C-alpha positions as semicolon CSV with decimal commas, in nm:
position;residue;x (nm);y (nm);z (nm)
1;M;-25,020;2,684;5,419
2;L;-24,659;2,637;5,521
3;Q;-24,594;2,370;5,782
4;L;-24,278;2,257;5,960
5;I;-24,274;1,912;6,120
6;L;-23,981;1,860;6,357
7;G;-23,874;1,555;6,555
8;G;-23,586;1,330;6,643
9;A;-23,483;1,015;6,462
10;R;-23,771;0,768;6,439
11;S;-24,007;1,012;6,610
12;G;-24,284;0,969;6,353
13;K;-24,230;1,307;6,186
14;S;-24,222;1,173;5,829
15;R;-24,527;0,954;5,886
16;L;-24,715;1,256;6,026
17;A;-24,610;1,474;5,732
18;E;-24,724;1,205;5,487
19;K;-25,061;1,183;5,664
20;L;-25,102;1,562;5,654
21;A;-25,016;1,564;5,283
22;A;-25,265;1,285;5,211
23;D;-25,532;1,461;5,418
24;T;-25,513;1,766;5,189
25;R;-25,664;1,548;4,914
26;L;-25,448;1,746;4,670
27;P;-25,198;1,605;4,422
28;V;-24,875;1,557;4,618
29;T;-24,517;1,594;4,505
30;Y;-24,265;1,440;4,743
31;I;-23,932;1,623;4,734
32;A;-23,657;1,395;4,862
33;T;-23,329;1,557;4,964
34;S;-23,138;1,243;5,059
35;Q;-22,847;1,101;4,869
36;P;-22,857;0,726;4,937
37;L;-22,484;0,665;4,929
38;D;-22,474;0,348;5,140
39;G;-22,678;0,036;5,213
40;E;-22,834;0,167;5,532
41;M;-22,955;0,486;5,363
42;N;-23,089;0,280;5,073
43;Q;-23,297;0,082;5,325
44;R;-23,437;0,403;5,475
45;V;-23,529;0,532;5,129
46;A;-23,698;0,200;5,047
47;L;-23,909;0,222;5,365
48;H;-24,023;0,574;5,275
49;R;-24,102;0,474;4,916
50;A;-24,307;0,173;5,027
51;R;-24,514;0,391;5,259
52;R;-24,600;0,659;5,001
53;P;-24,900;0,636;4,770
54;A;-24,802;0,533;4,416
55;E;-24,976;0,837;4,263
56;W;-24,751;1,085;4,444
57;A;-24,494;1,247;4,218
58;L;-24,130;1,232;4,326
59;V;-23,853;1,489;4,279
60;E;-23,507;1,405;4,411
61;E;-23,299;1,716;4,479
62;P;-23,012;1,719;4,729
63;L;-22,906;2,085;4,688
64;A;-23,122;2,332;4,488
65;L;-23,432;2,313;4,706
66;A;-23,561;2,666;4,643
67;R;-23,541;2,612;4,266
68;V;-23,736;2,287;4,292
69;L;-23,999;2,442;4,519
70;R;-24,053;2,734;4,282
71;A;-24,079;2,494;3,985
72;N;-24,331;2,261;4,153
73;A;-24,544;2,477;4,383
74;A;-24,889;2,554;4,246
75;P;-25,236;2,633;4,372
76;G;-25,419;2,309;4,442
77;R;-25,094;2,112;4,494
78;C;-24,912;1,989;4,804
79;L;-24,533;1,965;4,826
80;L;-24,375;1,752;5,098
81;V;-24,003;1,813;5,157
82;D;-23,824;1,537;5,347
83;C;-23,590;1,636;5,495
84;L;-23,426;1,971;5,563
85;T;-23,145;1,837;5,780
86;L;-23,034;1,596;5,507
87;W;-23,041;1,890;5,265
88;L;-22,835;2,092;5,514
89;T;-22,586;1,806;5,548
90;N;-22,549;1,785;5,169
91;L;-22,470;2,155;5,157
92;L;-22,227;2,138;5,450
93;M;-22,030;1,864;5,272
94;L;-21,970;2,072;4,959
95;D;-21,624;2,211;4,886
96;D;-21,775;2,559;4,844
97;A;-21,874;2,668;5,196
98;R;-22,062;2,971;5,058
99;Q;-22,319;2,752;4,881
100;L;-22,497;2,676;5,210
101;G;-22,571;3,045;5,268
102;V;-22,679;3,097;4,909
103;E;-22,921;2,800;4,911
104;R;-23,053;2,872;5,264
105;D;-23,122;3,235;5,177
106;A;-23,291;3,134;4,851
107;L;-23,518;2,896;5,043
108;L;-23,608;3,149;5,311
109;D;-23,666;3,421;5,050
110;C;-23,909;3,216;4,842
111;V;-24,118;3,012;5,087
112;T;-24,377;3,272;5,184
113;A;-24,457;3,350;4,820
114;L;-24,509;2,987;4,716
115;P;-24,865;2,886;4,623
116;G;-25,031;2,569;4,749
117;E;-24,955;2,359;5,056
118;I;-24,593;2,307;5,160
119;I;-24,488;2,065;5,436
120;F;-24,127;2,058;5,554
121;V;-23,983;1,773;5,761
122;S;-23,666;1,818;5,964
123;N;-23,472;1,658;6,248
124;E;-23,473;1,854;6,571
125;T;-23,110;1,836;6,678
126;G;-23,092;2,106;6,942
127;M;-23,228;1,909;7,236
128;G;-22,929;1,685;7,302
129;V;-22,569;1,704;7,397
130;V;-22,358;1,954;7,202
131;P;-22,147;1,731;6,979
132;L;-21,769;1,728;6,962
133;G;-21,604;1,849;6,645
134;E;-21,632;2,165;6,441
135;L;-21,846;2,018;6,161
136;T;-22,102;1,857;6,393
137;R;-22,132;2,173;6,603
138;R;-22,179;2,377;6,286
139;Y;-22,447;2,132;6,169
140;V;-22,641;2,172;6,495
141;D;-22,604;2,552;6,481
142;E;-22,709;2,576;6,115
143;A;-23,007;2,345;6,173
144;G;-23,120;2,549;6,472
145;W;-23,094;2,878;6,284
146;L;-23,274;2,731;5,981
147;H;-23,556;2,594;6,198
148;Q;-23,602;2,928;6,376
149;A;-23,615;3,123;6,050
150;L;-23,849;2,875;5,883
151;A;-24,075;2,844;6,189
152;E;-24,117;3,220;6,184
153;R;-24,246;3,196;5,826
154;C;-24,470;2,888;5,874
155;Q;-24,835;2,897;5,979
156;R;-24,801;2,566;6,166
157;V;-24,504;2,412;6,347
158;V;-24,530;2,068;6,506
159;L;-24,283;1,878;6,724
160;T;-24,326;1,501;6,700
161;V;-24,215;1,276;6,987
162;A;-24,287;0,902;7,007
163;G;-24,533;0,937;6,719
164;L;-24,730;1,206;6,902
165;P;-24,763;1,555;6,756
166;L;-24,725;1,860;6,980
167;T;-24,837;2,175;6,801
168;L;-24,598;2,459;6,878
169;K;-24,754;2,717;6,646
170;G;-25,082;2,741;6,457
171;T;-25,392;2,526;6,458
172;V;-25,375;2,214;6,671
173;L;-25,375;1,884;6,482
């Protein structure tokens, strides 16, 4: 099953995704897309690590997400990707602007053929004020288009607000 868990900052989306992964009772591989480049991000990563079960495998990949998914997906395994908007940011910051399209297309092309359980976590950014600046507007646009395309491919899509899940598509939690 493919699942997409959306929510704002501190909405409980990662905690929900971790619970769903644990509830599968399958071996879990956590795919982290962040690049902890400052003290604040290091603290966020530490909080996520402390919350995860020690037996979960970890793959850190800031760019080549489709490659990592294809290499790790298997029947009887759960992959948890946290988070797509950090991955998108990493790609937007590259000198080669074409790489975003290449990696996004690779992800969208492979997800429906992946075996096992896949849970994606991402920040819902399209519900607020349109930001100033070309890069931030492009980020919001790219995130929105990615979420629409991925939601179309997923069996379940959940919006998390204040720790509460609202099922948008698929079986209700």
